C-alpha positions as CSV (number, residue, x, y, z in Angstrom):
1,M,31.0,-12.3,1.5
2,D,33.3,-10.9,4.0
3,L,35.2,-9.0,1.3
4,L,31.9,-7.5,0.1
5,H,31.1,-6.5,3.6
6,S,34.5,-5.0,4.2
7,W,34.0,-2.7,1.1
8,G,30.7,-1.6,2.6
9,V,32.4,-0.8,5.9
10,E,35.0,1.2,4.0
11,L,32.4,3.2,2.3
12,A,30.5,3.8,5.5
13,V,33.7,5.1,7.2
14,H,34.4,7.3,4.1
15,L,30.9,8.8,4.3
16,Q,31.1,9.3,8.1
17,T,34.5,11.0,7.7
18,K,34.0,13.2,4.6
19,Y,30.3,14.0,4.9
20,S,29.7,14.3,8.6
21,R,28.4,17.8,8.1
22,Y,25.4,16.3,6.2
23,E,24.4,14.1,9.2
24,D,21.1,15.9,9.7
25,W,20.2,15.4,6.0
26,F,21.0,11.7,6.2
27,S,18.9,11.4,9.4
28,L,16.0,13.3,7.7
29,A,16.2,11.1,4.6
30,S,15.9,7.9,6.8
31,T,13.0,9.4,8.6
32,V,11.1,10.3,5.5
33,A,11.8,6.9,4.0
34,D,10.4,5.1,7.0
35,L,6.9,3.7,6.2
36,H,5.6,5.5,9.3
37,T,5.8,8.7,7.2
38,T,3.7,7.0,4.5
39,F,1.0,5.9,6.9
40,F,0.9,9.2,9.0
41,F,1.6,11.8,6.3
42,F,1.5,10.7,2.6
43,F,-1.6,8.6,2.9
44,P,-4.0,11.1,4.3
45,I,-3.1,13.6,1.6
46,W,-3.3,11.2,-1.3
47,F,-6.4,9.4,-0.1
48,H,-8.4,12.7,-0.3
49,V,-6.7,14.0,-3.5
50,R,-6.8,10.7,-5.4
51,R,-8.4,7.8,-3.7
52,D,-6.9,5.0,-5.9
53,T,-3.4,6.3,-5.3
54,G,-3.9,6.4,-1.6
55,L,-5.1,2.7,-1.6
56,R,-2.2,1.7,-3.8
57,L,0.3,3.4,-1.4
58,I,-1.0,1.3,1.5
59,W,-1.0,-1.9,-0.4
60,V,2.4,-1.4,-1.9
61,A,3.9,-0.4,1.5
62,V,2.3,-3.3,3.4
63,I,3.0,-6.0,0.9
64,G,6.5,-4.7,0.3
65,D,7.4,-4.5,4.0
66,W,5.9,-8.0,4.6
67,L,8.0,-9.4,1.7
68,N,11.0,-7.5,3.2
69,L,10.5,-9.3,6.5
70,V,10.3,-12.7,4.8
71,L,13.4,-12.0,2.7
72,K,15.3,-10.8,5.8
73,W,14.5,-14.0,7.6
74,V,15.7,-16.1,4.5
75,L,18.8,-14.1,3.6
76,F,20.2,-13.7,7.2
77,G,21.8,-10.4,6.3
78,E,24.4,-8.9,8.7
79,R,24.5,-5.2,9.7
80,P,27.8,-3.1,9.7
81,Y,27.6,-1.9,13.3
82,W,27.8,-5.4,14.7
83,W,29.6,-7.2,11.8
84,V,32.9,-5.2,12.4
85,H,33.1,-6.5,15.9
86,E,32.4,-10.2,15.2
87,T,34.1,-10.8,11.9
88,R,37.5,-12.4,11.6
89,F,38.2,-10.6,8.4
90,Y,40.3,-7.9,10.3
91,R,42.3,-10.4,12.4
92,T,45.6,-9.1,10.8
93,G,44.8,-5.4,11.2
94,P,42.8,-2.8,13.1
95,V,39.0,-2.9,13.1
96,P,37.5,0.1,11.3
97,S,35.9,2.6,13.7
98,L,32.2,3.0,12.8
99,Q,30.1,5.7,14.4
100,Q,26.6,4.9,15.7
101,F,23.6,7.0,15.8
102,P,20.1,6.9,17.5
103,I,18.7,5.2,14.3
104,T,21.6,2.8,13.8
105,C,20.7,0.0,16.0
106,E,17.9,-1.8,14.0
107,T,17.2,-5.2,15.5
108,G,16.3,-7.2,12.4
109,P,18.5,-8.8,9.7
110,G,20.0,-6.3,7.2
111,S,19.2,-7.7,3.8
112,P,17.4,-6.2,1.9
113,S,17.1,-2.7,3.3
114,G,13.5,-1.9,4.4
115,H,14.0,1.8,4.2
116,A,15.3,1.7,0.6
117,M,12.7,-0.8,-0.4
118,G,9.8,1.1,1.1
119,A,11.0,4.5,-0.2
120,A,11.4,3.1,-3.7
121,G,7.9,1.6,-3.8
122,V,6.2,4.5,-2.2
123,W,7.8,7.1,-4.4
124,Y,7.3,5.0,-7.5
125,V,3.6,5.1,-6.7
126,M,3.5,8.8,-6.1
127,V,5.5,9.7,-9.3
128,T,3.4,7.4,-11.5
129,A,0.3,9.0,-10.0
130,L,1.4,12.5,-10.7
131,L,2.3,11.6,-14.3
132,S,-1.1,10.0,-14.7
133,M,-2.8,13.1,-13.5
134,A,-0.8,15.2,-15.9
135,T,-1.9,12.9,-18.8
136,E,-5.5,13.1,-17.7
137,K,-5.2,17.0,-17.7
138,R,-3.9,16.8,-21.3
139,C,-0.6,18.4,-20.3
140,P,1.3,19.7,-23.4
141,P,3.9,17.1,-24.7
142,L,6.9,19.4,-24.0
143,L,5.7,20.2,-20.5
144,Y,4.9,16.6,-19.9
145,R,8.4,15.5,-20.9
146,F,9.9,18.2,-18.6
147,L,7.6,17.0,-15.7
148,Q,8.4,13.4,-16.3
149,T,12.2,13.9,-16.4
150,G,12.0,16.2,-13.3
151,L,9.9,13.7,-11.2
152,W,11.9,10.6,-12.0
153,T,15.2,12.5,-11.4
154,L,13.8,13.7,-8.1
155,M,12.9,10.1,-7.1
156,V,16.3,8.8,-8.1
157,L,18.1,11.5,-6.1
158,F,15.9,10.9,-3.1
159,E,16.4,7.2,-3.3
160,L,20.2,7.7,-3.6
161,L,20.1,10.0,-0.5
162,V,18.2,7.3,1.4
163,C,20.7,4.6,0.4
164,M,23.6,6.8,1.4
165,S,21.9,7.6,4.7
166,R,21.5,3.9,5.6
167,V,25.1,3.2,4.8
168,Y,26.2,6.4,6.7
169,M,24.3,5.3,9.7
170,A,26.1,1.9,9.7
171,A,22.7,0.2,9.5
172,H,23.2,-1.4,6.1
173,F,25.8,-2.5,3.6
174,P,25.7,-0.9,0.0
175,H,24.5,-4.2,-1.6
176,Q,21.6,-4.3,0.9
177,V,20.3,-0.9,0.0
178,I,20.6,-1.6,-3.7
179,A,18.7,-4.8,-3.4
180,G,16.1,-3.0,-1.4
181,A,15.6,-0.3,-4.0
182,I,15.3,-2.7,-6.9
183,T,12.9,-5.0,-5.0
184,G,10.7,-2.0,-3.9
185,I,10.2,-0.9,-7.5
186,I,9.3,-4.4,-8.6
187,V,6.7,-4.7,-5.8
188,A,5.2,-1.3,-6.6
189,E,4.9,-2.3,-10.3
190,V,3.3,-5.7,-9.6
191,V,0.9,-4.6,-6.9
192,S,-0.2,-1.5,-8.9
193,K,-1.4,-3.8,-11.7
194,V,-3.7,-5.8,-9.3
195,Q,-7.1,-4.3,-9.8
196,W,-9.1,-5.9,-7.0
197,I,-7.2,-3.9,-4.4
198,Y,-9.3,-0.8,-5.4
199,S,-12.6,-2.5,-4.7
200,A,-11.7,-5.2,-2.1
201,S,-14.4,-6.2,0.3
202,M,-14.0,-6.2,4.1
203,K,-13.9,-10.0,4.0
204,K,-10.9,-9.8,1.6
205,Y,-9.2,-7.3,3.9
206,F,-9.7,-9.6,6.8
207,Y,-8.5,-12.7,5.1
208,T,-5.5,-11.0,3.5
209,T,-4.4,-9.6,6.9
210,L,-5.0,-13.1,8.5
211,F,-3.0,-14.9,5.7
212,L,0.0,-12.5,5.8
213,T,0.2,-12.7,9.6
214,S,-0.3,-16.5,9.7
215,F,2.3,-17.1,7.0
216,A,4.9,-15.0,8.8
217,V,4.3,-16.5,12.2
218,G,4.0,-20.0,10.8
219,F,7.3,-19.5,8.8
220,Y,9.0,-18.4,12.1
221,L,7.6,-21.3,14.1
222,L,8.5,-23.8,11.4
223,L,12.1,-22.8,11.3
224,K,12.3,-22.5,15.0
225,A,11.1,-26.1,15.3
226,V,14.0,-27.2,13.1
227,G,16.5,-25.3,15.2
228,V,16.8,-22.0,13.2
229,D,16.4,-18.9,15.3
230,L,15.1,-16.1,13.2
231,L,15.5,-13.6,16.0
232,W,19.2,-14.1,16.2
233,T,19.8,-10.5,15.5
234,M,18.3,-9.3,18.8
235,E,21.2,-10.4,20.8
236,K,23.7,-8.8,18.4
237,A,21.9,-5.5,18.5
238,Q,21.8,-5.5,22.3
239,K,25.4,-6.5,22.5
240,W,27.0,-4.1,20.1
241,C,24.8,-1.0,20.2
242,V,26.8,1.6,22.1
243,R,23.7,2.9,23.9
244,A,21.0,0.5,25.2
245,E,18.2,3.1,24.6
246,W,18.9,3.1,20.9
247,V,17.7,-0.5,20.6
248,H,14.0,0.0,20.0
249,L,11.4,-2.8,20.3
250,D,9.4,-1.2,17.5
251,S,12.2,-2.1,15.0
252,T,11.9,-5.9,15.8
253,P,10.4,-8.1,13.0
254,F,7.2,-8.9,14.8
255,A,6.6,-5.2,15.7
256,S,7.0,-4.3,12.1
257,L,4.7,-7.2,11.0
258,L,1.8,-6.3,13.4
259,R,2.2,-2.6,12.6
260,N,1.7,-3.2,8.9
261,M,-1.2,-5.7,9.5
262,G,-2.9,-3.2,11.7
263,T,-2.6,-0.6,8.9
264,L,-4.1,-2.9,6.3
265,F,-6.9,-4.0,8.6
266,G,-7.6,-0.4,9.6
267,L,-7.9,0.6,5.9
268,G,-10.4,-2.1,5.3
269,L,-12.5,-1.0,8.4
270,G,-12.3,2.6,7.3
271,L,-13.4,2.0,3.7
272,H,-16.3,-0.2,4.8
273,S,-17.4,2.0,7.6
274,P,-20.9,3.6,7.4
275,L,-19.2,7.0,8.0
276,Y,-17.1,6.6,4.8
277,T,-20.1,5.5,2.7
278,E,-22.1,8.5,3.8
279,T,-19.3,11.0,3.0
280,K,-18.6,9.7,-0.6
281,K,-20.9,12.3,-2.0
282,S,-19.4,15.2,0.0
283,R,-16.2,15.4,-2.0
284,G,-15.7,19.1,-2.8
285,A,-12.3,20.7,-2.8
286,A,-12.9,22.5,0.5
287,F,-14.2,19.4,2.1
288,K,-11.2,17.4,1.0
289,M,-8.8,20.1,2.2
290,G,-10.5,20.1,5.6
291,C,-10.2,16.3,5.8
292,I,-6.5,16.5,5.0
293,I,-5.7,19.2,7.6
294,V,-7.7,17.7,10.4
295,S,-6.4,14.2,9.7
296,L,-2.8,15.3,9.7
297,F,-3.4,17.1,13.0
298,L,-5.1,14.2,14.7
299,L,-2.4,11.8,13.5
300,Q,0.3,13.9,14.9
301,L,-1.5,13.6,18.3
302,L,-1.9,9.9,17.9
303,D,1.7,9.5,17.0
304,R,2.7,10.9,20.4
305,L,1.1,7.9,22.0
306,T,3.8,5.4,23.0
307,F,3.6,2.1,24.8
308,S,5.6,0.3,27.4
309,S,7.7,-2.7,26.2
310,E,7.7,-4.6,29.4
311,N,4.9,-6.9,28.2
312,L,5.6,-7.9,24.6
313,T,2.1,-9.3,23.9
314,V,0.4,-6.1,25.1
315,F,3.0,-4.0,23.2
316,Y,2.3,-5.8,19.9
317,C,-1.5,-5.7,20.3
318,L,-1.4,-1.9,21.1
319,S,0.8,-1.3,18.1
320,F,-1.6,-3.2,15.9
321,G,-4.5,-1.1,17.3
322,K,-2.7,2.2,17.0
323,N,-1.9,1.7,13.3
324,A,-5.5,0.5,12.6
325,V,-6.8,3.7,14.2
326,A,-4.3,5.7,12.2
327,L,-6.0,4.6,9.0
328,L,-9.5,4.9,10.4
329,I,-9.0,8.6,11.1
330,P,-8.5,9.9,7.5
331,T,-10.8,7.4,5.8
332,A,-13.8,7.4,8.1
333,L,-13.7,9.3,11.4
334,V,-12.6,12.7,10.1
335,P,-14.7,12.8,6.9
336,G,-17.7,11.5,8.9
337,A,-17.3,14.2,11.6
338,L,-16.8,17.0,9.1
339,C,-19.8,15.8,7.1
340,W,-22.0,15.8,10.2
341,I,-20.8,19.3,11.1
342,C,-21.6,20.6,7.6
343,L,-25.0,19.0,7.6
344,G,-25.7,20.5,11.0
345,K,-24.8,24.0,9.9
346,T,-27.0,23.5,6.7
347,G,-29.9,22.4,8.9
348,D,-29.5,25.5,11.2
349,K,-29.6,27.8,8.2
350,N,-32.8,26.2,6.9
351,L,-34.6,26.8,10.3
């Protein structure tokens, strides 16, 4: 395994040396690939353009990231930025010099890559949705083939850029991003075939959220009871990150878990809110566009809300609540408010 890791470090050094001028592009790719972008940007758009695709995006992202967490705990994957300092592989020679960046110091295990896995799953959903829309519009065969080739090529190129960015940032080894990309596509394909996610009751959302959270916490406690510390990476991140402020609490396994569970629970609350039920009939193009614009604006304001990490319990609870609200905004609050405004104007005209 050390030999495989050493090849990955060599590739990271090569990328950092030869492609340093593309650092901003690599950073942007990692940012777009983060599921935060899916929850705060892609979902509001897709939910009002094509409801089923919006729901599938959330389910694929949440289930995929939850599985990613479990796999990381099972596989105990190293990360390049700390491995080069602790391995004995270089005992006969100099240790490669790896640069670090503000997004390098992830605090969880490294395998498989969450960014590569999330991006693969989310983009797979969006590409298949666009192709499905083209089929429904009876797109001419030649144009459809051109669109199909173009979209899949775009997805492959973006996924390649994401994988390169994670290696460039010294956050992952190449085999970790490859494993993440493959696993993400498998999760997207499997979850997309589950039909009940499109009509799940609030009870099912609640029990699914409770099961996923309980399983992860129970798995952690079980292994801790037998002497296996699943948070072994926190010490490594704090020890080997060149700047303490680059070690973010929101990248810890439990922060990721509760963030995703808040997202899923918020989706359930939004879909079963009386506000959403009342706005189902008001689905004209102008209304949908208004919902998208207002939702994106409010989500950007919500995204600026940050919490102190002094008290972990409070931090995790607030993170759960913030992401629940992030899904309530585009599904219920904004459509409900716009519907109320439209009805108010209509009432005034009739007076």
